[in-house]
N, C-alpha and C positions, 0 to 999 in steps of 0.2 A: 795513681798515677799522675795526680795531680797536689798532693803533699798536702790535703785540707784533712780537718778534723770536723768531723757531722756526729751531729745528735739527733734523734728522732726521738718523739712521743709515737708511741702504739698504745690505742685503745685496748681494753681487755675486750673485745669482740672477738679477737684471733685467738684460735686456737695454736698459732705456730709464729713464729717470728718472719718473717717475708725475707729471708737472705738466702741466695741459691747456694751455699755453704755447709760448712761444718761448722759448728758453734762452740765456745770453749769459754763459759762465764766464768765471770770474777764477780769478788763482795765488794770491789772498789772501783767508780772510774777513774784513780787514781791512777791506777795499771796502766791502762788504754791512754794517757795520759803521757806517763812516761815511755811506753813504745813508740806513740806518736814522735815526742821528740828525739828520741836515739838512734831513728829510722836512719839508713844508712842510706836513703835516697829523700831524705829530708828537703832539701836545696833542689833538687831535679838527676837529673839520670847527666852524669857526666857524656859529653859527645862520645869521649874515649870509648866508650860500651856501646855504641851505638853500632850496630854494623850494618851494611845495605843485605839486601838477600838477592841475589843475582840469578840463582839455578831455582829449577824444580827442585832439585835433591834439599836444599838449604831450605825452601819453604816447606817441605812435606816435616822436616826435622823441628822446625819452630812450629810449626802449629804441633806438632807432637808434643813438642817440650811447652808448650801454650795450655794445651789441653791437661797435661801434669801438674802443672803448677797450679789450676782451676781446682783439677778434684782433690789437690792436697792442701788446697788453703783452708785455714784454720782461721775464723772473725774470733776476735774477744769482745764477750759481747757484757755489759752492763744492765742489769735489768733490776727494776723497783716500783714498786705500785705507789701511785701515787694516789691520794684522797685527798677531797676538800673537807678543809676540816671545818667544826660549826664556827662562827662569827659572832 
C-alpha cells in the first residue's frame, strides 16, 4: 500500500519464513524488482478508485473482499543462504 520494496535477512534458526500468506519462490531477485516496477499502483491508488463505505451492507462486502484478497495473496520470495567467507 505504501509502494515500498523491502528486503529482509532472516537467520537460519527459523524453520519457516515469517509471512502470513502463501509463498512462491523465485530463483532471482530481479523478478521481484520487475513486479515492483510494473505494479499498477506504484505511484499510489488514484482517488477516482477510492469509494466511501456508507452502509453496513457495503462494509460487510468490503470485509468479505478484503478477506478473499488476503487468503488468495501470493508473495514472491527470493531466498539464498549467505555464508561468511574466510578472509
